[in-house]
N, C-alpha and C positions, 0 to 999 in steps of 0.2 A: 627592557622588553624581554619577554621569554621566547626562546627559540623552540618552536614546536615542529620543526621540519622533520624530525625523526619519530614523531608521535603518529604511528600508523599501524593499523591492524591488517594482516594479510588476508585477502579474500580469494584464495586460490582453491577453495574446496571443490567447486563444481565449475563446469564450463557450459555455456549455452551454445549448442551447435545447431545452426539453422536447419540442417537436413534432418535433425531429430525432433524438431518442434512439431507437435501434433497440429492437424489442420484446424481443430477447434481450440482456441486459446483458453477456454474455460478448463479444459483437461489439464493443461500445463499449470494454470493457477491452482487447481485443486491439488495437484501433486506438491506444489510449493507450500500450500496452506497446511496440508497434512504433515509435511516435514517440519514446519514450524511448530505445530501443535505437539509433536513428539519430543521437542526439546525441553529439558527440565529447566525451570526457572524463567521461562518465557511467559510473561503475563500479557493478556489482552492481544493475542495474535490477530484479532479482528480489528484492531485500531489501524486507521489509514489516514493519509492526507489527501484531501480533494482540493484541487486548485481550479479556479475559473477566473475569467476577466470580468471586472465590473464595468458599469456604464462609463466610468471615467477612463477606461482603457488600461487600468492597472490590475495586475493579478491579485487575487485574494485567495488565501489558503486557510483551511480549517481542518481540525482533526474530527473524524467521524467514526462510528462503529459499524462495521460490516455485519449485517444480520442474516443475509442469505445470498447465495449465488447459485446459479444454474445456467442452463443453455440460453435463457432469456437475458442474462446479465447479472448485475449486482444490485442488492438492496442495502441501503445503509441508513442509519439514524443520525440525526444532527440535533442540536439544541433548539428547541422550539422558540426560545427567546432570542436566538441569533438573527442577524440580518437575513440570512438565507432561509432560516426556519419560518420567518414571518412572511416571506414572499409567496 
């Protein structure tokens, strides 16, 4: 068996301080999104995972593409042939 216990990337670049969080969470998301867009080599920064619970009580997750966000929330696209796309 391979020992992966030391296989770790340090994520100490930024700190989320509660007192500095804007009242509107969309403002914080926009800041993060713009930061990700500015990174070289980052593809599809609008890809995200959405998870919900099915009728069977088990979580279901899928990758979707974020197409818009504003003060009203998030708009994302999914595969029309998927279970959720047909619903």
